[in-house]
N, C-alpha and C positions, 0 to 999 in steps of 0.2 A: 626112611631114615632122615633125621634132621641134622643139618650141617651148619655150624657156626663159621662164618667167614669174616675174619678181621680185615679191615681195609676193603670191605666189599663195595664201597662207593667209589673206589679208584679204578684205574684202567684194567689192571690184571684181575683184581678181586671181583669186580663187577662182571667181567667176562667169565670167570670161573663160576660165579653165582648162576649165570644163565646156563652154563653147561651142566651144572649139578641139577638145576630145576628141570632142564630138558630130560634128564635121566630119571625124573620122578621124585627127587629128594626135596624135602622142605628146607628152605634156606633162611637162616637168621643172619643179619648183617650187623656188625659192630664197626663203627667208623666215627672219628671225631670231626670229619668234614674239613680238616685243615687243608687238604688238597682234593678230596673227593667231592662228588656232586650229589645233592639230595635226590635228583631224578633217578639215578641208578639204584639207590638204596630203597626208594619207595616201592619198588616192585616186590619187595620181600618184607618179612618182619624186620623192623629196623630199630636199633638202639644207637643213639648218638652219645659218644663218650670216649673215654680214654681206656685203652686196653689194660692199663695199670690200676684202674679203679676197682678195688677189691669188692666193694659193695655192689657195684654195677655187675661184675661177673657173677656174683652170687644171685643177684636178681634175675639175670638172663637165664641162668640154669634153672632157677626156681620156676620161672614162667614158661620155660621150654624144656621140660624134663626129658624129652626124647632126644636131645642132642647127644650124639655118639662120637662125633668127629669134629675137629677144628681145623680149618684151612687158614693158616696164618700168613696173610699177605700185607698186613699193615707195616709200613716202613717209610723212612725218608730215603730217597734214592739218587739224588743228584751228586755226581762225583766231585765236581769242582766245589760245590757247596760244602761237601764233607771235608775237603781239604782245608777250607777256611774255618770250619766249625766242627772239629772232631769231637769235642766234649758233647756238643748238642746231639751229634749223631749217635754216639755211644749211649747217651741217656735215652734218646727216643727209641733206638732200635734194639739195644741190648738190655738195658736196665728195665725198660717197660715190658719186654718179652719175658724176662725172668718173673716179674710180678704177675703177668698173665698166666704163665705156666704154674705158678704157685696157686693161683685161683682155680685153675682147671683141676689140679691135683686135689685140692681141698674139696672139690665138688665131684670127684670120682670120674672125671673125663680124662682118658689116658691115650687117646688116638689123635696124633697131630701130624698134619701135612704142612710142611714148611716151604714157602716160596723162597727159595734161596737164590743163588746167582753163580753163574760160571765165572764171574769176575774174580772169584777167590783163587783160581788156578794160576800157577806160574806159566809164563809163555814158553811153550815147547818149540824146539827147533823146527819140527815138521808141522807145527800148527794144530795138531790133533790132541785133544785131551780126553782121557777116560777117567772114570771115577777114582782110580788109584793114582792118578798123575799128581806130581808135587803141587802143593799149594803155596802161593806167595801173593797174598792180597796186596794190590798196588795202591790202594786208597783207603782212607778210613771207612768209607761206605762199604767196600768189599770186605774189610776186616770185620765189620759188624756182622756180616753174614757168616763169616767163618767162625766167629766167636759163638754166635747163636747155635751153629751146628755142634760145636763142642759142648755147649750147655745141654742140648738135646741128647747127645750121645751119653753124657754123664748121667742125665736123668734116666735114660733108658737102661744104662748099666746098673743103676740103683733100683730098678723095678718100678719107677714112678710113672713111666709112660712108654709108649712105642711111637716112633716117629720116622717119617720119610721126608728127606730133604730133596726137593726138586731143583737141581742146578740148571737153570736155563740161560740161554744166551740173549740175543737182542730182539725183543718182541716188536713186531710191526703189525699193521693192519688194524682191524676192528671186527667185532662180531659181524659175520657176513649178513645177518638179518638186520644190522644197524640198530640193535637195541642199546648197545654201549660202544664206547671207543675211548680214545685218549681224551681225557677230560680237561687238559690244560691247553690254553690257546697258543702258548709260546713254548713248546717242548724243547728239552735240551739235547735230545738224541738226534742222530744224523738225518733220518728221514723227516722227522718233525721240522728240523731246521731247513731242509730242502723245500718242504711245502711252504713254510713261512716266507722264505726268500723268494720263491716263485710267485706267491700271491702278492707280495709287497714290491716286486720288481727290485729286489736288493740282491747283492752278491751272496753266494753260498761259499763258506770258507771250509776247505778241507784242512783239518788240523793235523798237519804232519804228512810229508811225502818221502821221508827218508827211513821208513821202517823196513825191516828185512822181509818184504813181501814181493809179489810178482810185479807190482806197479808202484811200490813205495808207500802207498796209503795203507792204513790199518785194515786188517782183515777181520770180519765179523761173521757170526752165524745168525743171519736175520731169519727168525722163525715167526710164523704167523701166530698172533695171539690166540686165535681160535684153536689151533693145534695145541698150544700150551694149556688152554682151559680144558680141553678134552682130556689131556693127560692128567691134570689135577683131579678131574671127575672120575677117571678110571682108577686112580689110586684110592679115592674114597670108596668106590665099588669093591675093589680087590685088596683092601688094606691088609686083611689077615693073610693073604697070599704073599704079600710083599715083605712084611715084617712079622716076626713071631717071637716067642720067648727066647729062642736060641740066637736070633739076630734081631734085636728089638730096635735097632737104628740102622737105616740104610740111606745112602745118597744115590740119586739117579740123575743122569744127564738128560736134558731135553734140548734138541736142536735139529737142524736139517741134516747134519752130518757132512756139510760142505761149506767152505768159506766163500764169502763175497767181500771184495775190497770196497772201500768207500767210493773209489772212482768207478767201480763196476756198478755200485748202487746208483750213482749219478747217471750212468749210462742207461740203466733200467728205468729210472725215473723219467728220463727224456723219452724213452720208448713208450711208456704207459701214458704219461701226461701230454705228450705231443709238444713239449717245449721244456726249456731249462732256464734257470736263473744263470747269471754270470758266475763262473766258478773261479775262486781265488784260492791261493795256497797260503796257509798260515802255519804258525808254530804249533807243535803238539801241546795239548793241555796238561796241566798237573794231574797226575794219576792215570794218564792214558798208557796203553801198552800197544804193541804190534797186533795183539789180538790172537784169537784161536777159534777153532770150531770143534763140534762135539763128536765123540765116538758115542753113538746112541744104541749100541748093541744090547746093553743091559735093559733099556726101556723096551726094546723090541722083545727081549726074552721074557721079562717079567709081566709086561702089560699088553703085549701085542700092539704097541704103539709105535708109529713113526709119523713124521710130519708129512701131510698130504698137500698142503697149499704152498704155492710158489712165492718167490720174492715179488714177481710181477703182480700176483694176486694180492699180496700184502700191500703193495703200493696203491693198487686200485681201490682196495677197501679203505685204506687210510684217506685217500682223496675223497671218496664218497662220504665217509664219516665227517671229515672236516667241513665239507659243504653243508651237510645236514646240521651239524652242531652249530655252525655260525648262523644258519637261517633260523633255527629254533632256540637259540640261546642256551645250549646244553653245556657250555664250558663252565667249570667251577670258577668262582670268584678268586682273585689273587689272594693268597694268604696274608694275614696282617703282619706287618714288620715286627 
């Protein structure tokens, strides 16, 4: 089977590409390299360009007629940036996805695996979200994911495609074989900021400690990126068992099924790294929430999937990857302003 992975030169997409290749699939990568790195894409058949480029989509399918499934990972993902630039985020994430889907439909490709986000959920009182939990995207970034899911559901209802939306929580770690990892040198998520602060001997700022959680810091479901990648590859393998003509669109949660607060992540980092940066308390960021963690029973039922790797292993793999990437120059260049 041949799989097209959009955003396959980025963190999630490149790891999914490795997981699919490990299962014997041919992988085609489409990425504009705005945040991805060419080294990741070069391991597969690679096309550089925009997912909304109709001529390019036609060319990719023409040159790779065995493509049966598309894993759609391409997106802008920085929450504060989306708050400052909502028009740009809806253009990049939603409008371009619609163009991509039109191109796929035109070429007879109707199997889509969408890398969605658990950020679309409302924050529940008990912290646990299942696929039927209320949605309340707190940021333009999260809203783009929710809108794309609605687009996919509408397309599925019209018989234009079948789609699985994988709603995952906070990815950490790297490919345990260190083929790929986080490609940006100054990431915006908590573990990336911890690593950056530790290496630079600068303070790490916990953004908000008055959330309604056990220690006041936000709770997250930190799931190893390799577990996420294997779940995407499992959906590719079992696509027809997950969605069919009767239920052509389905959302599935991915996570560890347990929450870790930011302060607990800091404690785990110190345990794994053998040291900590100075920790300071700051204000919550725009678009942040108290957080939640996943009910993953549906993923277990449909895919036989559950997260196997721990938070400590995710931290250890992140540190190993960061060391390797700096030594070998594997970080992507900063995007042009």
